[in-house]
Phi, psi and omega in degrees: 000322179296320179294319178298325178295317185292334180297341180259008189283312189274130182250321187201155175236128177225131183239151182205136175289125181265332177202148180273357182244162180292140001277132178286152179205156172220159192264143177233133178234142178209155172249122183268124183233157174270186184293340178272003180084008181270137180290137175275105189264139174053048184236140178280124181228169176224148182233150166235120185246131181230140175257117183259143181256138173097299179205184184293346178248014187286181181286140178281118178263350178200135179219139175215160178236154177226110182233281186300130178082003178274101183244142173281155180280174175300350178253007180085009184266145175229141180237125180240148172255104181285122187120349180239010178276188179280114185209154177269349180245195181228133179296331182291345181274355179291130178275094186291342178286347182263023182290185013282163179236152181231148179256116178263130184245130175232144189222141168237112184287352178261001177082013180259212182244015178272074187282140175242132180294125181246350177159157177230129184233136179290137174275122191253327193227293197295314178302327180291337177293335174296316178292319181298324179296324180282323186273344180075019179250175183252133178267143176257126180260122181225133180285141177289168181295333182270007184291137176285120184295342179278348181260151181290148173278326184209140180226151168238126182239157174274183184291347177268001180086007178280138181282117177265327184215128181224137178248121176254170178295336183251358181174184183233139179237131174244125181252145179244130180287112183287342182267353182287153179299146179291146178189159184295336182265356181289132177116222185227136184218148170242121183235183181246153183273326189300321183288340182293340185293324185224007177201167184302160181302136177260121178275137173255334181212124179228142175234116176241173185290342181242358177196162175232130182233140172236124182253135180247138174281112184271027175299121184297347179282347180289152180278177183293344179276353178294137180136219185224135183221147171241123183238180181240161184270331188301308182291331180295327179296336180269008180085013181238145177259130183233115175273138173259332173218133180225125180238120177236171180301339184241356183209160170220128182233145171229122179252143177247134178280110184299318183294317180293323181296320180295325181282329186267344178098192189291344180281349178291135178139219185227134183220147171241123183236181181236162184262333193301315183285338176299323180293334182269357178072027182273153177277154178273185183295343182258008182080009180272121184290135171092001179225148175228117178272135172254331176221131178220128179239121176235170181300340184245359180195160173228128185226147177234134174238148170216153185286115181260020179289160181294153179099347179285148180279175182291343180276351179292138179135222184223137182216147171241122183238184181242164183274329188302311182291334181294332181294335180266005180089006179240160177237149180229118177276127174268332173223128179222138177230119178231169178300339183266330187197167173231137184216152174240134178256130178244116184283140180291132178292148181285331181244235181285158182303140178263113184292345181256350179285141179134220186225138181216152171241125186241162176202168179272136176274185184295338178270002180083009180269143179280131178216153179283124175269326176219129178222128182239121173242182179293339186251332191217144168245116184251129178239120185278336182251185184290134176267117180244133178242121179294325178241206186294147174250114184255132181234123180275332182255199181283157173245118177257124186264125175257355180210197181282154176253125181160188181277160181284132185224167171216163183251130172280111185293346181289322183223001179081006178291140179257136182230142171282156175220157183216144176264127177236107186067232178264007182251149174245119184247151168293139178260010175226152173288146182299141179234033177278122196285321186303128178077014187251168173227162178243143182305130180058017182055032182246114184297342178296328179287337182296325180290333183268316190247349185081200187252152175262146182222147167287159183300322183297325178283317183297321185256357186056037179054037181238105180277153176192140173240022178280166177230106000283163184288331184062025176251109180291317181059233182264006184286160176296165178300135182088001180232164180212161176281126186283152172275172177297329178296324179290323175296323179294322177300317178296318179296321179297320179297328180271019175078027172112151182296335182290340180237354184291331184303311182292334177283340179269334185287146173297145179271356184264325190255343176200200194273056179242166176258341183053033180301328181277348186064021176289330173058048176289134183244149186281074185273006179070203178206175177223168174208159179234139178214127175292339186263004183234241185242026182081237181272136176225160184220150181198162170088001181299131182089350184236334184202169172204160179222150180230131181292149170239170177271359183283137180223141179218175182227064178291318177218042189118176183293125181233130177260135187266142171222160181257132186242138170246137187230141173304133179083359181242127182279351186258181173232134186231152176270134181235161179252145172230113180275087187271151172215166181303333182256003183201106184207161180262163177237129178222172183274168182234128167241126183262156178244138181291138177298143179273000000 
């Protein structure tokens, strides 16, 4: 049972040169454990250490013991200086050039002299550096085939036994003592040799516990590759060099691999995050636990986030500033976005007004040319398209008119009639009923009604006997050139934009002649309807002041051929589709509103 216990005793070997002069010594560290893998804490133990020549079974050229005062730490660790134990010889007398050498470890967990062999490890590096120092040659450190890849091949420790530099088979680790006094040399640095000849060492890369710095030589004689770069391996395998980040004295670039981003998803790209919420275990904006992005750039988008919680100051948010004011110790934001507001700063010109200085929003016109849609300078706000105000438009200064004041209109070239028009969503509608005379009738055959309500038409005249329920219908019918008679689907699109057919009616009705708000400026008026019957009295009319109807190109056959029209009714907030079962001897008359071709 005791032997089985000792097999678990030794955990790791770390060596370090303690002095370059006799007596030479190097450090050994181990964690002593029992058969259950538990560390033996605060326990007196004894070791016998032997240096074997040739192989693991070779002759011992040096042996020493460590017994009295050898205590394990509260973590079960023990640290020995090989070369300073009880021995009849001297470690400095070992001829390290006659290697290889192996370190044999024997242990008594009771602190006596009943030593049990616990392992033999080849000495690879540090003792040989003693020989290398004398011989003036370079030693090669190579891990044996039996080496544990989780253990270091080579270590550098400070006088307290802390690992400052460790080389593993898969990488290198540099540790910084967080408790050491701050200083410019504390940490890790990469410097240059040329400056050492006549001036202090110049650092190019430093890592300290509170910052990381990279210094670039801004000598103008340097080439464009001077600076700092992060690249990838994939393109290099193909014989091409690909930088993902490049920092030079005059530029900084970050490139994203489009192909890799598509394969890896939305997290591919570049991000700047924060630490505070990670400590609280909060999820980020993407549902990813433990990270919070403040800036993220991917091949398809760029996003900025800032904390809009209460308690933040007015400087919280995002700002773009200039360098000139910074030279005087002040800063000037030209663009700022905070939880409370967004602002653009326009600097006053020193001489005459600059017509291009300021802020603009641009877009492509129908010819593909770029033009300013909105431009704001210190003197003028220019709007290239129509300015629409849902509510009141308040003007504190003068209004200078460069054109006519009134509603937007167009002329029907067939008869010279002028019609108002209005944009509702993506559609442009006539804001007056059609008054094209051929094939039309007037309510009660009274021309006075024509000025108020326009003309009534049978479906065959309005649609030119061409049915369609497409959107757009592409049926001109009786409409002016460039316009068409809408289908029921087009009326439904308009109703959806006005928040549904159930409330669209009151928004379409005129506010002067009946119970509408005319919020849409469609200005529908209660012109009634008419019908014709060979079996009755010819033309008849009804509903003026109470309802109106507008023809569509939609036709169906629920109980025979039915032509659809849209009806608005007094006391009803909605708009509904109705059927008219027309025939040559019996048909209805309704009004026409045309839609501009897209």
